[in-house]
N, C-alpha and C positions, 0 to 999 in steps of 0.2 A: 504494498499500500503507500503509494505517494500523496500526501493530503496537503492542501495548503490552505491556512486558515489566516483571515486577516484580522486588523486589529479591530475592524468595525464590530465584529462579530464576537470578539473575546469575552467582553462582559455579559454574556447572555449565554447562560448556563444551557439551556435546552440546545442550542448548535454545536454544544462541544461536549454533550454527555454522550459517553460510549456505552453501547450495550454491553452486558456482561459476557456477553459469548464473542465478542470482537477478538478475543485473545485466542479463541478457539477457532481454528478453520482447519484446511488440510494437516496443518502441523500446529503443534502450540507455539505461539508468539512468547518470547523471552526477550527480546531486545528491541528498543525504541530510540530512535536519533530524532532530537527536535532543534531545528535551525532558528534561533531567534529567543530573546528572553526579553519579551517587552509584554503587553498585556494578553496576546494570544500564546505566546509561548508557556508562561506562565499557567495560564489557564488549562492548556494542554497537557502540559506536565503533570498537573492535579490531578485530570481526567483519566489518565493513564496510571497514574498511583493508585486511585481509589480501584480501578478496574483489576490490578494486579494482587491489593489486598483483599478483594473479595476471592480472588481466586488463592487465597492463602499463601503468595509467593513473599518471596523474602529479596530486598534488594542487596544485589552482590556487595554492595559497598559497606552494608552492615555488618556489625561484629557479632548480631545476634545469630542463636543457631538457625539451621535451614528449618523454614515451613514445609508443611507436607506438600504444598504446591510446587515446591522448588525456588530457583532463583529467578530473578529477573535483572537485565541492566538497561539505563537509561541515560542519556547524555542530552544536555541542553548547550547547544552551542553559542555563546555571546562575544561576538570582538571587541567589545567594550569591558571596561574593568568593572562596571557594576549592572546591575539589571533595570529594568524600565523603559527598555526600546526607545522611542521618540520622544519621551517622557522623561529621560536622563539627560537634563540640561545642563551642558558645561559652559560656564562665562568664558573661557578662554577662547571659544570659537569666534572669529571674525573672518569677514570676508577680504580676500587679497587683492583681487583685481576684479574689473567689469566683466560680466557672463561667466565668471567663475568664483568658485568658493570652496572654502576648506570645511564649511559646514557640511554635516552629513543628515541634520534635521531641521526643519521647517519651525522649530520653537524661536521664542525671542522672549527676553527677560519679563516684559511686562505682562505675557499671556495670561489669559483665565479660560476658563472652560466655557463653550457656547451652550453647554448642556448642563443641567442641575445635577450634583452628586449622586442625587436622589435614585437616579434612574442609570449612573455609571458604574456602581458597585456590584462586586460580584454577590451573588444569592448566598455562598456560604461565607461572606465576611463583612458584615455592614459597616459601612464608612464610620458609624460612631465608635468603633473599636479601635480606630489609629490614636494612638498616645497624644499626638500634635495635630489632631483635626480642631480646625478654625469654628466649626458650626456652619458656616456660611454655605449656601448652594452652589454659587457659581465660584470657584476656588481656582487657585493659582497653578500652574504646573507643577510647583515644588512639592503642592499638596498631593498631586495625584502620584508624581513619582515616590512620596513617602509612603502611600499608599501601597502601590504596587511592591516595595521593597518590605512592608509589612505583610503584606500577603505571602510573599515568598517565602517570609521567616515562619510564620504562624502554620501555614500548610507543609512546612517541612520539604520543600521543594528546590532549595537552594543547593542541597547537597549534590544534585544531580548537574549544575550549572558548570560549565569548562569557562572561565572568564578570559577574556584576551585571546579568545581562539577565532581563527577564520575559517570559515568553509570555503574551500577552493573549487571542489568537486562532488557532483551526485550523479553515481552511475548503477546501473546494474551489475551484480557480481557473477564473473562468469562470462561464456560465449554468449553471442547476440541469439542464438536458437533460430527457429524459424518463424519468429516475430508473433508467436501466439503468445497469449497471458499465461504465466506460469507461478503459481501462487508459491512453488517451492524456493524460487529464486528469492534471493535476499539482496538489498540494496547496500552500495559501499559509498562512504563519505569521506573524503580527503580533507583534512584541515591543517592549519599550522597554528601553532600556539604563540604568535609575535611574530613581529617583523624579522627577516632572517632565520628563524626558527626550521629545521626541518619538517617535511610534511609526512604527516602519519594518515593511515588509512585504516578504517574500521567498517565491519559490516552489521547491518540490522536487518530486522524483520519488518519494522516500520519506518517511513522518515516522513515527519510531518514539516513542512515550511511554514514558518512563522515570521520571518523576515520583515515582513512591512511592504511600503510600496512608497516611503517618502524619502529616500536617503540619495536618490539621482535627479536633480533636475532635469525637467523636459525641456530643453531649450532648441527651438527651431533654428535648422541649418541655414534658411536664407533668412538673414535680417535686414534685409535691403530696407523694408518698412521704417525700421528702427534708425538705421544710417542714412536715410532720405530725410528724417525729420528731425532727428535728435543728435546731439552729441553721443557716438557710441562709449565713450567713457562714464556716461552718465547712465547706460543701461544695466540695470541688475536684475538678477533673478529673484523672486520673492523668499527664496530660501536663504539668500544672504544676509535679509534685513534683522536686525536685532534694536532695540528700544534705544540701546544706548548711544546708536548713531542718529538720533532724529535730528540734529544739528544739520546732517547731510540735505535734510528735506523739508525743512522749516521754511515759509516763505514760497516754495515752489509747488508746482501743480504736478501730481505723480499721474 
């Protein structure tokens, strides 16, 4: 199984609740790889953890004795040093040049949610459980980030996360075969644990892609409409914007 989960669906449990028999098919599923540790990745890891526990299986990284259902393995690959995905705002991010940016998220320092937190929380963890909760309905990005980190801790899924780990390739393990679906085939994930580090490949029964779609700005290849009307050095993709740069835009028409 190769499944893609978006951030939009991450906070809604019915879309991520896995049937108890999902881990039982032609063979028993014992390994899962999850790419991305934002809202979607966290919920996916928790859902699989619930299924494995219902099957009385023990995580290979735990020191507890083996349960009657055997062992399971699960990795969540996160290229940053902390969880939260798009909500993990980094104040050191800044634009370097026109139409390019070192920012990998569209977050900016003064952002508040455009949805009330009451409909953003996971059903299994009310927002009021967050020790640093402000009590407001429309909250800052930092509170959302704190809530996601709190969720990862309370639900016990942090132990699965491989931080500073970038996935380089996802492919079928073994030969191409005749093109037919083969439930026995595993999926291999090639990753590196930091810049300059050697690549490692590991195989899984299931791989779920939860890396979002906000990291690469979509910039038209033909910018003639901008060049004809504006100074190209004043053309920026919105991902490069941050509240600390308000002076650049004050008194100007955007």
